[in-house]
VEXZAFI-706380 format. One record per residue (C-alpha): residue number from 1; x, y, z. Coordinates in steps of 0.001 Angstrom, whole numbers, m for minus. Each point is the difference from the previous one (the first is absolute). Layout:
% VEXZAFI-706380
pt roti: NUM&xx: X&yy: Y&zz: Z
...
% end
This chain:
% VEXZAFI-706380
pt roti: 1&xx: m8251&yy: m28813&zz: 19133
pt roti: 2&xx: m1936&yy: 1975&zz: m2324
pt roti: 3&xx: m2699&yy: 2661&zz: 1005
pt roti: 4&xx: m2122&yy: 1553&zz: m2664
pt roti: 5&xx: 111&yy: 3216&zz: 2495
pt roti: 6&xx: 3761&yy: 509&zz: m1274
pt roti: 7&xx: m1556&yy: 1405&zz: m3342
pt roti: 8&xx: m1932&yy: 2638&zz: 1917
pt roti: 9&xx: 3189&yy: 867&zz: 1878
pt roti: 10&xx: 1782&yy: 420&zz: m3340
pt roti: 11&xx: m2758&yy: 2403&zz: m1377
pt roti: 12&xx: 29&yy: 1988&zz: 3186
pt roti: 13&xx: 3704&yy: 424&zz: m191
pt roti: 14&xx: m67&yy: 1439&zz: m3743
pt roti: 15&xx: m2873&yy: 2454&zz: 629
pt roti: 16&xx: 467&yy: 3632&zz: m503
pt roti: 17&xx: m1836&yy: 1248&zz: 2726
pt roti: 18&xx: 908&yy: m3004&zz: 2620
pt roti: 19&xx: m1383&yy: 162&zz: 3521
pt roti: 20&xx: 1282&yy: m1790&zz: 3148
pt roti: 21&xx: m1519&yy: m3386&zz: m371
pt roti: 22&xx: m1637&yy: m1934&zz: 2876
pt roti: 23&xx: m309&yy: m3752&zz: m27
pt roti: 24&xx: m2919&yy: m1613&zz: 1966
pt roti: 25&xx: m538&yy: m3403&zz: 822
pt roti: 26&xx: m272&yy: m2548&zz: 2968
pt roti: 27&xx: 3128&yy: m911&zz: 2006
pt roti: 28&xx: 1915&yy: m2899&zz: m2031
pt roti: 29&xx: m1503&yy: 738&zz: m3257
pt roti: 30&xx: 3430&yy: 895&zz: m1252
pt roti: 31&xx: 287&yy: 3680&zz: m75
pt roti: 32&xx: 3472&yy: 365&zz: 1411
pt roti: 33&xx: 1163&yy: m2543&zz: m2437
pt roti: 34&xx: m1684&yy: 1659&zz: m2830
pt roti: 35&xx: 1493&yy: 3529&zz: 863
pt roti: 36&xx: 3663&yy: m1394&zz: 265
pt roti: 37&xx: m149&yy: m2165&zz: m3126
pt roti: 38&xx: m1104&yy: 3149&zz: m1741
pt roti: 39&xx: 2768&yy: 2015&zz: 1330
pt roti: 40&xx: 2531&yy: m2632&zz: m800
pt roti: 41&xx: m1225&yy: m229&zz: m3667
pt roti: 42&xx: m784&yy: 3429&zz: m818
pt roti: 43&xx: 2449&yy: 2350&zz: 2085
pt roti: 44&xx: 3746&yy: 95&zz: 788
pt roti: 45&xx: m505&yy: 131&zz: 3725
pt roti: 46&xx: m2909&yy: m336&zz: 2420
pt roti: 47&xx: m454&yy: 1832&zz: 3487
pt roti: 48&xx: m2290&yy: m2239&zz: 1776
pt roti: 49&xx: m1304&yy: 870&zz: 3803
pt roti: 50&xx: m2355&yy: m2069&zz: 1818
pt roti: 51&xx: m1682&yy: 2338&zz: 2575
pt roti: 52&xx: m1139&yy: m3066&zz: 2345
pt roti: 53&xx: 3830&yy: m1040&zz: 567
pt roti: 54&xx: 1686&yy: 3328&zz: m191
pt roti: 55&xx: m679&yy: 1782&zz: 3106
pt roti: 56&xx: 2495&yy: 2862&zz: m732
pt roti: 57&xx: m2148&yy: 1333&zz: m2803
pt roti: 58&xx: m3626&yy: m421&zz: 1505
pt roti: 59&xx: 171&yy: 3590&zz: 1106
pt roti: 60&xx: 1372&yy: 1325&zz: m3134
pt roti: 61&xx: m2866&yy: 1707&zz: m1341
pt roti: 62&xx: m1405&yy: 1346&zz: 3456
pt roti: 63&xx: 1918&yy: 3601&zz: m91
pt roti: 64&xx: m285&yy: 791&zz: m3603
pt roti: 65&xx: m148&yy: m1222&zz: m3694
pt roti: 66&xx: 3191&yy: 1582&zz: m1145
pt roti: 67&xx: 847&yy: m2333&zz: m3081
pt roti: 68&xx: 3788&yy: 601&zz: 219
pt roti: 69&xx: 57&yy: m590&zz: 3797
pt roti: 70&xx: m1992&yy: m3468&zz: m828
pt roti: 71&xx: 2408&yy: m882&zz: m2713
pt roti: 72&xx: 2954&yy: 569&zz: 2199
pt roti: 73&xx: m1520&yy: m2300&zz: 2811
pt roti: 74&xx: m849&yy: m2737&zz: m2503
pt roti: 75&xx: 3587&yy: 178&zz: m1564
pt roti: 76&xx: 1648&yy: m376&zz: 3544
pt roti: 77&xx: m2626&yy: m2852&zz: 880
pt roti: 78&xx: 614&yy: m2025&zz: m3244
pt roti: 79&xx: 3509&yy: 787&zz: m721
pt roti: 80&xx: m1174&yy: 1052&zz: m3694
pt roti: 81&xx: 736&yy: 3318&zz: m1678
pt roti: 82&xx: m3592&yy: 774&zz: m1267
pt roti: 83&xx: 195&yy: 1304&zz: m3651
pt roti: 84&xx: m3535&yy: 890&zz: m1271
pt roti: 85&xx: 863&yy: m1420&zz: m3643
pt roti: 86&xx: 1166&yy: m3486&zz: 1065
pt roti: 87&xx: m1312&yy: m665&zz: 3495
pt roti: 88&xx: m3175&yy: m1574&zz: 1191
pt roti: 89&xx: m1136&yy: 950&zz: 3385
pt roti: 90&xx: m2062&yy: m2624&zz: 1908
pt roti: 91&xx: m2185&yy: 894&zz: 3128
pt roti: 92&xx: m1371&yy: m3427&zz: 1285
pt roti: 93&xx: m2429&yy: m275&zz: 3002
pt roti: 94&xx: m643&yy: 3667&zz: m378
pt roti: 95&xx: m2739&yy: 242&zz: 2110
pt roti: 96&xx: 2462&yy: m589&zz: 2819
pt roti: 97&xx: 1670&yy: 3165&zz: m154
pt roti: 98&xx: m2140&yy: 3083&zz: 982
pt roti: 99&xx: m176&yy: 2393&zz: m2970
pt roti: 100&xx: 1835&yy: m2353&zz: m2435
pt roti: 101&xx: m3254&yy: m248&zz: m2051
pt roti: 102&xx: m600&yy: 3674&zz: 88
pt roti: 103&xx: 3676&yy: 605&zz: m1203
pt roti: 104&xx: m940&yy: m1465&zz: m3370
pt roti: 105&xx: m1945&yy: 3195&zz: m717
pt roti: 106&xx: 3221&yy: 2027&zz: 465
pt roti: 107&xx: 2046&yy: m2259&zz: m2193
pt roti: 108&xx: m2717&yy: 461&zz: m2936
pt roti: 109&xx: m160&yy: 3747&zz: 472
pt roti: 110&xx: 3491&yy: 811&zz: 859
pt roti: 111&xx: 2260&yy: m2517&zz: m1375
pt roti: 112&xx: m1898&yy: m2005&zz: m2728
pt roti: 113&xx: 3165&yy: m1185&zz: m1601
pt roti: 114&xx: 642&yy: m2579&zz: 2693
pt roti: 115&xx: m1659&yy: m3495&zz: m719
pt roti: 116&xx: m1628&yy: m1316&zz: 3257
pt roti: 117&xx: m2067&yy: m2855&zz: 888
pt roti: 118&xx: m1838&yy: m653&zz: 3341
pt roti: 119&xx: m1443&yy: m3088&zz: 1322
pt roti: 120&xx: m1934&yy: m1185&zz: 3095
pt roti: 121&xx: m1905&yy: m3110&zz: 1187
pt roti: 122&xx: m2242&yy: 2193&zz: 2236
pt roti: 123&xx: m165&yy: 3009&zz: m2152
pt roti: 124&xx: m3815&yy: m435&zz: m378
pt roti: 125&xx: m404&yy: m10&zz: 3675
pt roti: 126&xx: 2301&yy: 3044&zz: 437
pt roti: 127&xx: m2157&yy: 2032&zz: m2488
pt roti: 128&xx: m3034&yy: m600&zz: 2136
pt roti: 129&xx: 1853&yy: 1487&zz: 3158
pt roti: 130&xx: 74&yy: 3479&zz: m954
pt roti: 131&xx: 3571&yy: m207&zz: m1584
pt roti: 132&xx: 426&yy: 3006&zz: m2329
pt roti: 133&xx: m41&yy: m1440&zz: m3557
pt roti: 134&xx: 1215&yy: 1888&zz: m2923
pt roti: 135&xx: m3093&yy: m319&zz: m2166
pt roti: 136&xx: 733&yy: 738&zz: m3772
pt roti: 137&xx: 3829&yy: m211&zz: 408
pt roti: 138&xx: 622&yy: m3514&zz: m140
pt roti: 139&xx: m1014&yy: m3006&zz: m2252
pt roti: 140&xx: m1135&yy: m3432&zz: 1396
pt roti: 141&xx: 660&yy: m3598&zz: m997
pt roti: 142&xx: m1813&yy: m2769&zz: 1995
pt roti: 143&xx: 1945&yy: m3357&zz: 106
pt roti: 144&xx: m1770&yy: m3315&zz: 715
pt roti: 145&xx: 1318&yy: m3456&zz: 150
pt roti: 146&xx: 1135&yy: m1827&zz: m3215
pt roti: 147&xx: m2995&yy: m414&zz: m2388
pt roti: 148&xx: m550&yy: m3330&zz: m1578
pt roti: 149&xx: 1762&yy: 1309&zz: m3262
pt roti: 150&xx: 3148&yy: 931&zz: 2124
pt roti: 151&xx: m53&yy: m3429&zz: 1579
pt roti: 152&xx: 107&yy: m1688&zz: m3501
pt roti: 153&xx: 3085&yy: 2216&zz: m579
pt roti: 154&xx: 1545&yy: m735&zz: 3293
pt roti: 155&xx: m436&yy: m3734&zz: m710
pt roti: 156&xx: 1874&yy: 378&zz: m3157
pt roti: 157&xx: m3222&yy: m419&zz: m2183
pt roti: 158&xx: 277&yy: 3142&zz: m2302
pt roti: 159&xx: m1126&yy: m2049&zz: m3106
pt roti: 160&xx: m3384&yy: m653&zz: 1822
pt roti: 161&xx: m387&yy: 3617&zz: 1133
pt roti: 162&xx: 913&yy: 1044&zz: m3831
pt roti: 163&xx: m2732&yy: m2082&zz: m1034
pt roti: 164&xx: m2610&yy: 1657&zz: 2120
pt roti: 165&xx: 1347&yy: 3290&zz: m940
pt roti: 166&xx: m692&yy: m793&zz: m3575
pt roti: 167&xx: m3567&yy: m1493&zz: 880
pt roti: 168&xx: 564&yy: m2843&zz: m2531
pt roti: 169&xx: m2959&yy: m1893&zz: 1781
pt roti: 170&xx: 210&yy: m3232&zz: m2162
pt roti: 171&xx: 3613&yy: m520&zz: 876
pt roti: 172&xx: m665&yy: 1075&zz: 3571
pt roti: 173&xx: m2664&yy: m2725&zz: 297
pt roti: 174&xx: 2675&yy: m2508&zz: m1069
pt roti: 175&xx: 2028&yy: 1017&zz: 2835
pt roti: 176&xx: m2709&yy: 274&zz: 2773
pt roti: 177&xx: 1131&yy: m2730&zz: 2106
pt roti: 178&xx: 3408&yy: 1530&zz: 355
pt roti: 179&xx: m1835&yy: 3433&zz: 670
pt roti: 180&xx: m2224&yy: m1701&zz: 2753
pt roti: 181&xx: 3071&yy: m1755&zz: 1577
pt roti: 182&xx: 1682&yy: 3394&zz: 645
pt roti: 183&xx: m3301&yy: 1508&zz: 1060
pt roti: 184&xx: m278&yy: m2705&zz: 2670
pt roti: 185&xx: 3285&yy: 878&zz: 1109
pt roti: 186&xx: m838&yy: 3757&zz: 242
pt roti: 187&xx: m3043&yy: m704&zz: 2029
pt roti: 188&xx: 2279&yy: m1819&zz: 2627
pt roti: 189&xx: 2966&yy: 2193&zz: m448
pt roti: 190&xx: m1363&yy: 3360&zz: m621
pt roti: 191&xx: 1988&yy: 3066&zz: m1041
pt roti: 192&xx: 1996&yy: 1014&zz: 2874
pt roti: 193&xx: 3532&yy: 451&zz: m1465
pt roti: 194&xx: 1835&yy: m1668&zz: 3007
pt roti: 195&xx: m2244&yy: m3024&zz: m461
pt roti: 196&xx: 252&yy: m224&zz: m3870
pt roti: 197&xx: 3736&yy: 435&zz: 219
pt roti: 198&xx: 236&yy: m3146&zz: 2428
pt roti: 199&xx: m2190&yy: m2173&zz: m1974
pt roti: 200&xx: 1847&yy: 1103&zz: m3310
pt roti: 201&xx: 3440&yy: m1125&zz: 1731
pt roti: 202&xx: m1068&yy: m2895&zz: 1943
pt roti: 203&xx: m3368&yy: m1280&zz: m1269
pt roti: 204&xx: m926&yy: m737&zz: 3478
pt roti: 205&xx: m3681&yy: 476&zz: 876
pt roti: 206&xx: 757&yy: m503&zz: 4031
pt roti: 207&xx: 2215&yy: 2834&zz: m208
pt roti: 208&xx: m2492&yy: 2115&zz: m1781
pt roti: 209&xx: m2253&yy: m539&zz: 2603
pt roti: 210&xx: 2444&yy: 663&zz: 2695
pt roti: 211&xx: 916&yy: 3356&zz: m1525
pt roti: 212&xx: m3571&yy: 896&zz: m380
pt roti: 213&xx: m724&yy: m897&zz: 3666
pt roti: 214&xx: 3059&yy: 2492&zz: 812
pt roti: 215&xx: m1517&yy: 2655&zz: m1909
pt roti: 216&xx: m3512&yy: m395&zz: 1602
pt roti: 217&xx: 1873&yy: 169&zz: 3539
pt roti: 218&xx: 1898&yy: 3099&zz: m1221
pt roti: 219&xx: m3512&yy: 1560&zz: m776
pt roti: 220&xx: m1206&yy: m946&zz: 3305
pt roti: 221&xx: 3082&yy: 1747&zz: 1694
pt roti: 222&xx: m557&yy: 3111&zz: m2107
pt roti: 223&xx: m3517&yy: 217&zz: 1611
pt roti: 224&xx: 1483&yy: 110&zz: 3463
pt roti: 225&xx: 2983&yy: 2289&zz: m1063
pt roti: 226&xx: m1777&yy: 2573&zz: m2022
pt roti: 227&xx: m3931&yy: m53&zz: 501
pt roti: 228&xx: m1408&yy: 2154&zz: 2981
pt roti: 229&xx: 4&yy: m2452&zz: 2968
pt roti: 230&xx: m3698&yy: 181&zz: 503
pt roti: 231&xx: m959&yy: m1320&zz: m3309
pt roti: 232&xx: 2520&yy: m2793&zz: m220
pt roti: 233&xx: m2216&yy: m2979&zz: 1145
pt roti: 234&xx: m2642&yy: 960&zz: m2522
pt roti: 235&xx: 2428&yy: 409&zz: m2910
pt roti: 236&xx: 1111&yy: m3705&zz: 934
pt roti: 237&xx: m3382&yy: m1083&zz: 3
pt roti: 238&xx: m1198&yy: 1737&zz: m3373
pt roti: 239&xx: 2923&yy: m1431&zz: m1628
pt roti: 240&xx: m144&yy: m3518&zz: 1181
pt roti: 241&xx: m3770&yy: m244&zz: m897
pt roti: 242&xx: 686&yy: 867&zz: m3734
pt roti: 243&xx: 380&yy: m3928&zz: m1005
pt roti: 244&xx: m3188&yy: m841&zz: 1936
pt roti: 245&xx: m1805&yy: 3025&zz: m1801
pt roti: 246&xx: 1097&yy: m1027&zz: m3298
pt roti: 247&xx: m909&yy: m3683&zz: 426
pt roti: 248&xx: m3634&yy: 1273&zz: 341
pt roti: 249&xx: m2397&yy: m636&zz: m2857
pt roti: 250&xx: m660&yy: 3672&zz: 161
pt roti: 251&xx: 3286&yy: 1719&zz: 303
pt roti: 252&xx: m1397&yy: 3290&zz: 1305
pt roti: 253&xx: 1969&yy: 771&zz: 3180
pt roti: 254&xx: m2102&yy: m538&zz: 3109
pt roti: 255&xx: 1339&yy: 1369&zz: 3395
pt roti: 256&xx: m1698&yy: m2664&zz: 2002
pt roti: 257&xx: 2387&yy: m2424&zz: m1682
pt roti: 258&xx: 2824&yy: 1823&zz: 1823
pt roti: 259&xx: m1669&yy: 67&zz: 3428
pt roti: 260&xx: m3623&yy: m759&zz: 1157
pt roti: 261&xx: m1582&yy: 3239&zz: 422
pt roti: 262&xx: 2692&yy: 2004&zz: m1776
pt roti: 263&xx: m1271&yy: 3171&zz: m1747
pt roti: 264&xx: 1587&yy: 1979&zz: m2649
pt roti: 265&xx: 821&yy: 3108&zz: 2005
pt roti: 266&xx: 2083&yy: m2013&zz: 2322
pt roti: 267&xx: 2402&yy: m1263&zz: m2854
pt roti: 268&xx: m42&yy: 3087&zz: m2189
pt roti: 269&xx: 3466&yy: 1050&zz: 1028
pt roti: 270&xx: 1219&yy: m3653&zz: m236
pt roti: 271&xx: m1049&yy: m232&zz: m3496
pt roti: 272&xx: 1292&yy: 3146&zz: m997
pt roti: 273&xx: 3322&yy: m798&zz: 1230
pt roti: 274&xx: 72&yy: m3478&zz: m1889
pt roti: 275&xx: m844&yy: 1753&zz: m3245
pt roti: 276&xx: 2067&yy: 3172&zz: 424
pt roti: 277&xx: 3083&yy: m2022&zz: 303
pt roti: 278&xx: m835&yy: m2179&zz: m2922
pt roti: 279&xx: m478&yy: m3248&zz: 1699
pt roti: 280&xx: m3587&yy: m236&zz: m707
pt roti: 281&xx: m2217&yy: 898&zz: m3003
pt roti: 282&xx: m3444&yy: 1109&zz: 371
pt roti: 283&xx: m2345&yy: m356&zz: m2795
pt roti: 284&xx: m3281&yy: 2000&zz: 545
pt roti: 285&xx: m3275&yy: m786&zz: m1635
pt roti: 286&xx: m1539&yy: 2171&zz: m2765
pt roti: 287&xx: m3605&yy: 146&zz: m116
pt roti: 288&xx: m36&yy: 678&zz: m3799
pt roti: 289&xx: 2572&yy: m212&zz: m2865
pt roti: 290&xx: m104&yy: 3938&zz: m404
pt roti: 291&xx: 2962&yy: 2268&zz: m702
pt roti: 292&xx: 1921&yy: 636&zz: 2092
pt roti: 293&xx: m384&yy: m3136&zz: 2019
pt roti: 294&xx: 1040&yy: 1966&zz: 3130
pt roti: 295&xx: m3358&yy: 2044&zz: m145
pt roti: 296&xx: m1869&yy: m3205&zz: 696
pt roti: 297&xx: 2139&yy: m1449&zz: 2521
pt roti: 298&xx: m1679&yy: m1557&zz: 3066
pt roti: 299&xx: 2591&yy: 109&zz: 2777
pt roti: 300&xx: m2100&yy: m1970&zz: 2306
pt roti: 301&xx: 641&yy: m3051&zz: m2235
pt roti: 302&xx: 3497&yy: m1317&zz: m894
pt roti: 303&xx: 2168&yy: m2980&zz: m480
pt roti: 304&xx: 3475&yy: m272&zz: 1401
pt roti: 305&xx: 2884&yy: m1647&zz: m1397
pt roti: 306&xx: 3681&yy: m142&zz: 892
pt roti: 307&xx: 2985&yy: 1144&zz: m1791
pt roti: 308&xx: 1160&yy: m3297&zz: m1645
pt roti: 309&xx: m1643&yy: m3153&zz: m861
pt roti: 310&xx: 2934&yy: m2157&zz: 1300
pt roti: 311&xx: m334&yy: 1720&zz: 3414
pt roti: 312&xx: m3644&yy: m912&zz: m7
pt roti: 313&xx: 615&yy: m3682&zz: m712
pt roti: 314&xx: 2422&yy: 133&zz: 2942
pt roti: 315&xx: m2492&yy: 1549&zz: 2238
pt roti: 316&xx: m2366&yy: m2814&zz: m895
pt roti: 317&xx: 2669&yy: m2657&zz: 235
pt roti: 318&xx: m720&yy: m1173&zz: m3405
pt roti: 319&xx: 2030&yy: m3364&zz: m146
pt roti: 320&xx: 2448&yy: m298&zz: m2820
pt roti: 321&xx: m1882&yy: m3699&zz: m947
pt roti: 322&xx: m2781&yy: 2437&zz: m1354
pt roti: 323&xx: 2347&yy: 1120&zz: m2757
pt roti: 324&xx: 144&yy: m3680&zz: m1247
pt roti: 325&xx: m3713&yy: m783&zz: 34
pt roti: 326&xx: m1140&yy: 1245&zz: m3239
pt roti: 327&xx: m1429&yy: 3469&zz: 137
pt roti: 328&xx: m1185&yy: m128&zz: 3378
pt roti: 329&xx: 2075&yy: 2929&zz: 1155
pt roti: 330&xx: m1770&yy: 2348&zz: m2193
pt roti: 331&xx: m3177&yy: m990&zz: 1954
pt roti: 332&xx: 1248&yy: 228&zz: 3316
pt roti: 333&xx: m1835&yy: 2334&zz: 2658
pt roti: 334&xx: m2869&yy: m404&zz: m2248
pt roti: 335&xx: 1888&yy: 1788&zz: m2908
pt roti: 336&xx: 1625&yy: 2600&zz: 2331
pt roti: 337&xx: 3461&yy: m471&zz: m1021
pt roti: 338&xx: m1317&yy: 358&zz: m3686
pt roti: 339&xx: m1741&yy: 3432&zz: 682
pt roti: 340&xx: 2974&yy: 1121&zz: 2163
pt roti: 341&xx: 2330&yy: m776&zz: m3037
pt roti: 342&xx: m2331&yy: 1816&zz: m2475
pt roti: 343&xx: m175&yy: 3180&zz: 2145
pt roti: 344&xx: 3915&yy: m118&zz: 328
pt roti: 345&xx: 443&yy: 35&zz: m3753
pt roti: 346&xx: m2625&yy: 2583&zz: m442
pt roti: 347&xx: 1650&yy: 2152&zz: 2763
pt roti: 348&xx: 3255&yy: 337&zz: m2072
pt roti: 349&xx: m1830&yy: 1892&zz: m2933
pt roti: 350&xx: 232&yy: 3819&zz: 805
pt roti: 351&xx: m3074&yy: 2019&zz: m857
pt roti: 352&xx: m2412&yy: m2752&zz: 680
pt roti: 353&xx: m2695&yy: 550&zz: 2810
pt roti: 354&xx: m1046&yy: m3361&zz: 1677
pt roti: 355&xx: m3335&yy: m541&zz: 1632
pt roti: 356&xx: m2502&yy: m3065&zz: 128
pt roti: 357&xx: m3713&yy: 212&zz: m718
pt roti: 358&xx: m2985&yy: m1762&zz: 1856
pt roti: 359&xx: m3663&yy: 231&zz: m624
pt roti: 360&xx: m2243&yy: 1647&zz: 2522
pt roti: 361&xx: m2568&yy: m2741&zz: 479
pt roti: 362&xx: 1510&yy: m3103&zz: m1454
pt roti: 363&xx: 3252&yy: m2042&zz: 241
pt roti: 364&xx: 1520&yy: 1046&zz: m3223
pt roti: 365&xx: 3547&yy: 1267&zz: 525
pt roti: 366&xx: 2854&yy: 998&zz: m2467
pt roti: 367&xx: 3383&yy: m823&zz: 1430
pt roti: 368&xx: 1483&yy: 3114&zz: m1361
pt roti: 369&xx: m1344&yy: 3291&zz: m1650
pt roti: 370&xx: 3070&yy: 1873&zz: m1710
pt roti: 371&xx: 14&yy: 3276&zz: m1568
pt roti: 372&xx: 2667&yy: 383&zz: m2620
pt roti: 373&xx: 334&yy: 2057&zz: m3223
pt roti: 374&xx: m3564&yy: 1758&zz: 405
pt roti: 375&xx: m1687&yy: m3236&zz: 577
pt roti: 376&xx: m1494&yy: m2038&zz: 2937
pt roti: 377&xx: 847&yy: m3750&zz: m474
pt roti: 378&xx: m1527&yy: m3004&zz: 1952
pt roti: 379&xx: 2680&yy: m2692&zz: 690
pt roti: 380&xx: m1414&yy: m3369&zz: 1222
pt roti: 381&xx: 2585&yy: m2443&zz: 1751
pt roti: 382&xx: m324&yy: m3467&zz: m506
pt roti: 383&xx: 2225&yy: m2484&zz: 2011
pt roti: 384&xx: m1248&yy: m3233&zz: m1502
pt roti: 385&xx: m1277&yy: m1480&zz: m3418
pt roti: 386&xx: m3540&yy: 1076&zz: 1108
pt roti: 387&xx: m601&yy: 3147&zz: m2612
pt roti: 388&xx: m3648&yy: 597&zz: 889
pt roti: 389&xx: m55&yy: 3775&zz: 123
pt roti: 390&xx: m3545&yy: 825&zz: 1251
pt roti: 391&xx: 1235&yy: 3278&zz: 1997
pt roti: 392&xx: 1915&yy: 1334&zz: m2953
pt roti: 393&xx: m2930&yy: m876&zz: m2511
pt roti: 394&xx: m2565&yy: 1753&zz: 2519
pt roti: 395&xx: 2636&yy: 3100&zz: 57
pt roti: 396&xx: 264&yy: 194&zz: m3700
pt roti: 397&xx: m3808&yy: m120&zz: m890
pt roti: 398&xx: m521&yy: 2724&zz: 2806
pt roti: 399&xx: 2814&yy: 2405&zz: m1013
pt roti: 400&xx: 1201&yy: m1019&zz: m3647
pt roti: 401&xx: 3602&yy: 491&zz: 949
pt roti: 402&xx: 2595&yy: 368&zz: m3276
pt roti: 403&xx: 1700&yy: m2812&zz: 1049
pt roti: 404&xx: m200&yy: m2803&zz: 2600
pt roti: 405&xx: 2926&yy: m2182&zz: 1323
pt roti: 406&xx: m196&yy: m3428&zz: 1319
pt roti: 407&xx: 3474&yy: m1410&zz: 1299
pt roti: 408&xx: 220&yy: m3701&zz: 647
pt roti: 409&xx: 2101&yy: m3248&zz: m688
pt roti: 410&xx: m1686&yy: 4&zz: m3646
pt roti: 411&xx: 1822&yy: 1076&zz: m2819
pt roti: 412&xx: m287&yy: 3404&zz: m1877
pt roti: 413&xx: m3207&yy: 407&zz: m1947
pt roti: 414&xx: m1983&yy: 2692&zz: m954
pt roti: 415&xx: m4034&yy: m478&zz: 2
pt roti: 416&xx: m2500&yy: 2642&zz: m990
pt roti: 417&xx: m379&yy: 1694&zz: 3513
pt roti: 418&xx: 3145&yy: m1241&zz: 1692
pt roti: 419&xx: 3614&yy: m638&zz: m135
pt roti: 420&xx: 1598&yy: m2833&zz: 1804
pt roti: 421&xx: 3660&yy: 560&zz: 1101
pt roti: 422&xx: 1990&yy: m2972&zz: 1379
pt roti: 423&xx: 1073&yy: 870&zz: 3741
pt roti: 424&xx: 3611&yy: m237&zz: m1075
pt roti: 425&xx: m496&yy: 2725&zz: m2721
pt roti: 426&xx: m2006&yy: 2465&zz: 2258
pt roti: 427&xx: 2775&yy: 2393&zz: m138
pt roti: 428&xx: m712&yy: 886&zz: m3588
pt roti: 429&xx: m3294&yy: 1221&zz: 1227
pt roti: 430&xx: 674&yy: 3837&zz: m1195
pt roti: 431&xx: 1028&yy: m930&zz: m3558
pt roti: 432&xx: m2965&yy: m2216&zz: m406
pt roti: 433&xx: m2311&yy: 2995&zz: 1229
pt roti: 434&xx: 1576&yy: 2310&zz: m2423
pt roti: 435&xx: m93&yy: m2326&zz: m2849
pt roti: 436&xx: m3654&yy: m463&zz: 594
pt roti: 437&xx: m955&yy: 3575&zz: 569
pt roti: 438&xx: 2102&yy: 1014&zz: m3122
pt roti: 439&xx: 2702&yy: 1922&zz: 1831
% end
């Protein structure tokens, strides 16, 4: 399976002033596989330690951060003679060993010759629990489920991906049914590596759903195992309410949908836990399209999505028959699967801030407002063929953005005031923005 993040790892390896790398991402998005695959392909040997399962090394960093002592312990544990020139050191579930995250600072300052990568499913949670973190001494890489483009590669459809990368829109239009076929599959399967691998090998949709349910069950077990005991029931209620929240016409998160009489302050910790561990994405409202968008953030209004479109389909018990009924799957949950899909693709773009916009005194709303390359761009998501864009038109008349994007089932076309990108090509958003803005 090919992951685009592998190219980031290769660039990291060849940097002159390389810092220890921290890979963040939700459980089961493929962090361990990516690190090990990188080690196997790019180094003579890999010293891998999982601090969740290695009880002997959990206290390794408690007394001091002497690098030679740490290296000796790693050699004994892994059976590998660590050589800085040819060995990749991997710390998995790094948040499980006290001081392991802090040790990265001393690797950078006292032994920068070592190539070291750390990863953890609950790193975000650990960082909010007063864990000492080596600010400025590490680099970060965020890993998400497979994007639709990576899914095409996994399905052996590199020519279709090459066509998208070349942006040959007339030829792309000729193969639109093929793209839509794979997009339907992606909505149901999603991008969790284990699920994609299963479908690639066995082409069995029931097996796909079974694995998705197992992953969801594992997440629920994580709530009980890792979250503070007092907020576990609230985490569960928040998590399980997301499909219903997204099925509303107005997808703004409402606490009363979670539980009658629920208030924001009762669920703040539960919400933080879900977002910190990467299981939920919080997209806040921006009151106006100013730069930076964060300056106009309204933290009281937000939409909440899950980590993967396939898992959302599983949570909502979308039947596999929906795949066969035209383009019905794109409109499920009142278009929630489509909005989830678009967000998931945009999330993989680094240096792109994502919010949404709604008017103060009207029903006008823009699904996503993104800040990229010095511009703020509205992105309207259309699940079906109804391409009326009243909110987008009203937004453009009010704020006159340099570019407006609509993504839908329609083919690529450029109009005087907007560009329509097919849903299956939304991964090319950044190159379209750059071309339009002359960058």
